[in-house]
C-alpha positions as CSV (number, residue, x, y, z in Angstrom):
1,X,91.5,-57.9,225.6
2,X,88.9,-57.5,222.8
3,X,85.9,-56.9,225.0
4,X,84.4,-60.3,224.2
5,X,83.8,-63.3,226.4
6,X,86.6,-65.4,224.9
7,X,89.5,-63.0,225.7
8,X,87.9,-62.4,229.1
9,X,88.1,-66.1,230.0
10,X,91.5,-66.5,228.6
11,X,92.8,-63.8,231.0
12,X,90.9,-65.3,233.9
13,X,92.4,-68.8,233.3
14,X,95.9,-67.5,233.1
15,X,95.4,-65.5,236.3
16,X,94.1,-68.7,238.0
17,X,97.4,-70.4,236.9
18,X,99.3,-67.6,238.7
19,X,100.6,-66.0,235.5
20,X,101.1,-62.2,235.8
21,X,98.5,-60.8,233.4
22,X,97.8,-57.4,231.9
23,X,95.2,-56.5,229.3
24,X,95.9,-54.8,226.0
25,X,93.0,-53.4,224.0
26,X,93.6,-52.5,220.4
27,X,91.7,-50.3,218.0
28,X,92.1,-51.2,214.4
29,X,89.5,-49.1,212.6
30,X,88.5,-45.4,212.8
31,X,84.8,-45.6,212.9
32,X,82.4,-43.2,211.2
33,X,78.8,-42.5,212.1
34,X,77.4,-45.0,209.6
35,X,78.9,-48.1,211.1
36,X,78.1,-50.5,214.0
37,X,81.6,-51.7,214.8
38,X,81.0,-50.9,218.5
39,X,84.7,-50.4,219.3
40,X,83.8,-48.0,222.1
41,X,81.4,-50.5,223.6
42,X,84.1,-53.2,223.4
43,X,86.6,-50.9,225.0
44,X,84.3,-50.3,228.0
45,X,83.7,-54.0,228.3
46,X,87.4,-54.7,228.3
47,X,88.0,-52.1,231.0
48,X,85.2,-53.6,233.1
49,X,86.6,-57.2,232.8
50,X,90.1,-56.0,233.7
51,X,88.6,-54.2,236.7
52,X,86.8,-57.3,237.7
53,X,90.0,-59.3,237.5
54,X,92.1,-56.6,239.1
55,X,94.6,-56.4,236.3
56,X,95.9,-53.4,234.5
57,X,94.8,-52.5,231.0
58,X,96.6,-50.7,228.2
59,X,95.4,-49.3,224.9
60,X,97.0,-49.1,221.4
61,X,95.7,-47.7,218.2
62,X,96.7,-49.7,215.1
63,X,94.2,-48.2,212.7
64,X,97.0,-46.8,210.4
65,X,98.7,-50.2,210.4
66,X,95.4,-51.9,209.7
67,X,94.6,-49.6,206.8
68,X,98.1,-50.1,205.2
69,X,98.5,-53.8,206.0
70,X,95.0,-55.2,205.6
71,X,92.4,-52.8,204.2
72,X,94.3,-51.6,201.1
73,X,95.0,-55.3,200.2
74,X,91.3,-56.0,200.8
75,X,90.2,-53.3,198.3
76,X,92.9,-54.3,195.8
77,X,91.7,-57.9,195.8
78,X,88.1,-57.0,195.3
79,X,89.0,-54.6,192.5
80,X,90.6,-57.7,190.8
81,X,87.4,-59.6,191.1
82,X,88.8,-61.8,193.9
83,X,87.3,-62.4,197.3
84,X,89.9,-61.8,200.1
85,X,89.9,-63.0,203.7
86,X,90.9,-60.0,205.8
87,X,90.8,-62.1,209.1
88,X,93.8,-64.1,207.9
89,X,95.8,-61.0,207.1
90,X,94.8,-59.3,210.3
91,X,96.2,-62.1,212.4
92,X,99.5,-62.1,210.5
93,X,100.0,-58.3,210.1
94,X,98.2,-56.9,213.2
95,X,97.5,-59.3,216.1
96,X,100.7,-61.4,215.9
97,X,102.9,-58.6,214.6
98,X,102.1,-55.1,215.8
99,X,100.1,-56.3,218.8
100,X,102.9,-58.7,219.8
101,X,105.5,-55.9,219.4
102,X,103.4,-53.6,221.6
103,X,103.1,-56.2,224.3
104,X,106.8,-56.8,224.3
105,X,107.4,-53.0,224.6
106,X,105.2,-53.2,227.7
107,X,107.5,-55.9,229.1
108,X,105.4,-59.0,228.3
109,X,107.1,-62.2,227.6
110,X,104.2,-63.6,225.6
111,X,100.7,-62.8,224.4
112,X,97.5,-64.7,224.9
113,X,94.3,-64.5,222.9
114,X,90.8,-65.9,223.0
115,X,91.4,-67.9,219.7
116,X,90.2,-71.5,219.7
117,X,93.3,-73.3,218.7
118,X,96.2,-75.2,220.4
119,X,100.0,-75.1,220.3
120,X,102.5,-77.8,221.2
121,X,106.2,-78.4,220.7
122,X,107.6,-81.5,219.0
123,X,111.2,-82.1,217.9
124,X,112.2,-78.5,218.5
125,X,109.3,-77.1,216.4
126,X,106.0,-75.5,217.5
127,X,102.9,-77.0,216.0
128,X,99.6,-75.3,215.5
129,X,96.7,-77.7,216.3
130,X,93.0,-77.6,215.9
131,X,90.9,-76.7,219.0
132,X,89.2,-79.4,220.9
133,X,85.9,-77.7,220.0
134,X,85.9,-78.4,216.2
135,X,82.8,-76.2,215.8
136,X,84.8,-73.2,217.0
137,X,88.3,-74.1,215.8
138,X,90.1,-71.1,214.3
139,X,93.3,-72.6,213.1
140,X,92.1,-71.8,209.5
141,X,92.6,-68.1,210.3
142,X,95.9,-68.7,212.0
143,X,97.7,-70.7,209.3
144,X,100.0,-67.7,208.4
145,X,101.7,-67.8,211.8
146,X,105.3,-68.8,212.1
147,X,107.6,-70.4,214.7
148,X,108.6,-67.1,216.4
149,X,105.0,-66.1,216.8
150,X,103.8,-69.5,218.1
151,X,106.7,-69.5,220.6
152,X,105.4,-66.2,222.0
153,X,101.7,-67.1,222.0
154,X,99.2,-68.8,224.4
155,X,95.7,-70.1,223.5
156,X,94.1,-70.8,226.9
157,X,90.8,-71.8,225.3
158,X,92.2,-74.4,223.0
159,X,91.1,-77.4,225.2
160,X,87.6,-76.0,226.0
161,X,84.2,-76.2,224.5
162,X,82.5,-72.8,223.9
163,X,79.7,-73.7,226.3
164,X,82.3,-74.3,229.0
165,X,83.8,-70.9,228.3
166,X,80.4,-69.3,228.8
167,X,79.9,-71.2,232.1
168,X,83.3,-70.1,233.5
169,X,82.6,-66.5,232.6
170,X,79.1,-66.6,234.3
171,X,80.4,-68.3,237.4
172,X,83.2,-65.6,237.7
173,X,80.6,-62.9,237.1
174,X,82.5,-61.4,234.2
175,X,80.6,-58.6,232.5
176,X,81.0,-60.3,229.1
177,X,79.6,-63.7,230.1
178,X,76.4,-63.3,228.0
179,X,77.8,-61.0,225.4
180,X,77.0,-62.0,221.8
181,X,79.9,-63.2,219.7
182,X,81.1,-60.7,217.1
183,X,80.6,-61.8,213.5
184,X,81.7,-60.6,210.1
185,X,84.4,-58.0,209.4
186,X,84.7,-55.3,212.0
187,X,85.2,-52.4,209.6
188,X,81.9,-53.2,207.9
189,X,79.9,-54.1,211.1
190,X,76.2,-54.2,210.6
191,X,76.3,-52.2,207.4
192,X,75.2,-53.5,204.0
193,X,78.3,-55.0,202.5
194,X,77.7,-53.7,199.0
195,X,76.9,-50.2,200.2
196,X,80.1,-50.2,202.2
197,X,82.3,-51.5,199.4
198,X,80.7,-49.0,196.9
199,X,82.2,-46.1,198.9
200,X,85.7,-47.3,197.8
201,X,84.9,-49.2,194.6
202,X,82.2,-47.3,192.7
203,X,79.5,-49.2,190.9
204,X,80.4,-50.4,187.4
205,X,77.2,-51.9,186.0
206,X,77.5,-54.8,183.6
207,X,75.7,-57.9,182.2
208,X,74.6,-61.0,183.9
209,X,74.8,-64.0,181.6
210,X,74.3,-67.8,181.9
211,X,77.0,-70.3,181.0
212,X,75.7,-70.4,177.4
213,X,76.3,-66.7,177.2
214,X,72.6,-65.7,177.1
215,X,71.9,-62.3,178.6
216,X,69.7,-62.5,181.7
217,X,70.0,-59.1,183.4
218,X,72.4,-56.5,184.8
219,X,74.5,-56.2,187.9
220,X,76.1,-53.2,189.7
221,X,79.7,-54.5,189.5
222,X,81.3,-58.0,189.5
223,X,83.5,-57.2,192.5
224,X,80.4,-57.1,194.7
225,X,79.8,-60.8,194.2
226,X,81.6,-64.0,195.0
227,X,81.4,-67.5,193.7
228,X,78.4,-69.5,195.0
229,X,76.5,-66.4,196.0
230,X,72.7,-66.2,195.4
231,X,71.8,-63.0,197.3
232,X,71.6,-59.7,195.5
233,X,71.3,-60.9,191.9
234,X,67.7,-59.6,191.6
235,X,66.9,-62.1,188.9
236,X,63.2,-62.9,189.0
237,X,61.5,-65.4,186.7
238,X,63.5,-65.9,183.5
239,X,61.4,-66.8,180.5
240,X,61.9,-70.4,179.5
241,X,63.8,-71.3,182.7
242,X,62.7,-73.1,185.8
243,X,61.6,-71.2,188.9
244,X,64.8,-72.1,190.8
245,X,67.5,-70.0,192.6
246,X,70.4,-68.5,190.6
247,X,74.0,-68.7,191.8
248,X,77.2,-66.9,190.7
249,X,79.3,-69.4,188.9
250,X,82.0,-67.2,187.3
251,X,83.3,-63.6,186.8
252,X,84.8,-62.1,183.7
253,X,86.4,-59.0,185.3
254,X,87.9,-57.7,182.0
255,X,84.4,-57.7,180.3
256,X,82.6,-56.9,183.6
257,X,80.3,-60.0,183.0
258,X,78.8,-62.0,185.9
259,X,77.9,-65.6,185.0
260,X,75.1,-67.4,186.9
261,X,73.5,-70.8,186.8
262,X,70.6,-72.5,188.6
263,X,71.1,-75.1,191.3
264,X,73.2,-75.0,194.5
265,X,75.4,-77.8,193.1
266,X,75.6,-76.5,189.5
267,X,78.4,-78.3,187.6
268,X,79.6,-74.9,186.7
269,X,80.6,-74.3,190.4
270,X,82.7,-77.5,190.6
271,X,86.5,-77.8,190.4
272,X,88.9,-80.6,191.0
273,X,92.1,-78.7,191.1
274,X,93.5,-75.4,192.3
275,X,96.7,-73.5,192.0
276,X,97.9,-71.1,194.7
277,X,100.2,-68.2,195.4
278,X,103.4,-69.1,197.3
279,X,102.6,-71.1,200.4
280,X,103.4,-70.4,204.1
281,X,104.6,-73.4,206.2
282,X,104.3,-73.3,209.9
283,X,107.3,-75.5,210.3
284,X,109.2,-73.3,207.8
285,X,109.2,-75.9,205.1
286,X,106.7,-78.4,203.6
287,X,106.5,-82.0,204.6
288,X,107.7,-83.0,201.2
289,X,107.7,-81.9,197.5
290,X,104.6,-84.0,197.0
291,X,102.3,-85.4,199.7
292,X,98.7,-86.3,200.6
293,X,96.8,-84.5,203.3
294,X,93.4,-82.8,203.9
295,X,92.5,-79.2,203.1
296,X,89.9,-76.6,203.7
297,X,89.1,-73.9,201.1
298,X,86.8,-72.1,203.5
299,X,86.2,-71.8,207.2
300,X,84.3,-74.7,208.9
301,X,84.5,-76.8,205.8
302,X,84.8,-80.6,206.4
303,X,88.3,-82.0,205.7
304,X,88.8,-82.7,202.0
305,X,91.3,-85.3,200.9
306,X,93.8,-84.0,198.4
307,X,97.2,-84.4,196.8
308,X,99.6,-81.5,197.1
309,X,102.6,-80.7,194.8
310,X,104.9,-77.9,195.8
311,X,106.2,-76.2,192.7
312,X,109.7,-74.7,192.3
313,X,108.5,-71.2,192.9
314,X,106.8,-72.2,196.2
315,X,103.3,-72.2,194.8
316,X,101.0,-75.2,195.2
317,X,99.1,-77.4,192.8
318,X,96.4,-79.3,194.7
319,X,94.2,-82.1,193.3
320,X,91.2,-83.0,195.3
321,X,89.8,-86.6,195.7
322,X,86.4,-85.3,194.8
323,X,85.1,-82.2,193.1
324,X,84.8,-79.1,195.3
325,X,82.0,-76.4,195.2
326,X,82.8,-72.7,194.8
327,X,86.5,-72.7,195.4
328,X,87.2,-69.0,195.3
329,X,90.4,-67.2,194.2
330,X,91.5,-64.8,196.9
331,X,90.4,-67.1,199.7
332,X,92.8,-69.4,201.6
333,X,93.4,-73.1,201.2
334,X,94.7,-74.4,204.5
335,X,96.3,-77.8,204.8
336,X,96.1,-80.3,207.7
337,X,97.7,-83.6,208.7
338,X,95.2,-84.8,211.2
339,X,94.9,-82.3,214.0
340,X,98.0,-80.3,212.9
341,X,97.7,-77.3,210.7
342,X,100.6,-77.4,208.2
343,X,100.1,-74.0,206.7
344,X,98.4,-72.7,203.6
345,X,98.2,-70.2,200.7
346,X,96.0,-67.8,198.9
347,X,94.0,-69.5,196.0
348,X,95.1,-68.1,192.7
349,X,93.1,-70.1,190.2
350,X,91.0,-73.3,189.7
351,X,89.9,-75.6,186.9
352,X,86.2,-74.6,187.3
353,X,84.5,-74.5,183.9
354,X,84.0,-70.7,183.5
355,X,87.6,-70.0,184.7
356,X,89.0,-72.6,182.3
357,X,87.0,-71.0,179.5
358,X,88.3,-67.5,180.3
359,X,91.9,-68.7,180.6
360,X,91.5,-70.3,177.2
361,X,90.2,-67.0,175.7
362,X,93.1,-65.1,177.3
363,X,95.6,-67.4,175.8
């Protein structure tokens, strides 16, 4: 029970099926007085929903596990100049590990969450499927789950549209029926992202240059920026250049240089291939050593046709049918065969122009 409308309706639907249900609220972050994570508000809402449903509620604090299993990795990735996805790691390390263990300690046979995804079983294996509501599908964030976790998990909202979930909550007079969906990373909340990160990764000012290596300005630190970003560059009119928006197209972490170019579809942002860290397969193994499928390199991206080659060390080489914009090391590439999520991996490198140049210089 997160204190949101989705987990509230998930509990209600299971209860209507006659399943014995209890709520488990987890705290993953020790708030300070500068944040807006609203964990205490969420806790009160979770208690109110469980009261409305007449089910017990339990509480667990996983803030230490979150710090060690998610947040330290988050900081280390940013320090390397990469852009991590803590939601993926949180699902693997916290929600479907420590949370699942805590539920079992309480006597539960399975856990249920408000995620928009589906699970089925074919040929002795559990499959992770996209949600019926493709606009809310969260399988991208769940691609690190394995057979044991899927076997012990229920996604009651997988067949529903978000509007229907809201309607069910309102008709049942659940206190969370009209509650706004949470967005962003909880431990950052409504704070300025750069200001939050600066508390852990102090500013290291450096140069902003264009792809031709012309100096354009300065930045507070390359790790505050990600590929494709336009906000926060503070580049006004540049003499001799058109009055168009600038976008981050590359990062040289060793020299602390941020590369930018004009145009949302700058050729400097395009890549046709990526290489990954060792992949995770939901079925425990890949479909083949080489195969065709579709991929997403960011959440809610349209399916992108690609060819996948699984290398001997378990890493992936992926070639896309058409060039991709702002494929970002540290993020996840998630693979699909139709509705089925096959698994995925963390992006390690791409053949984007600036990255190729830096790799050549390093060699």
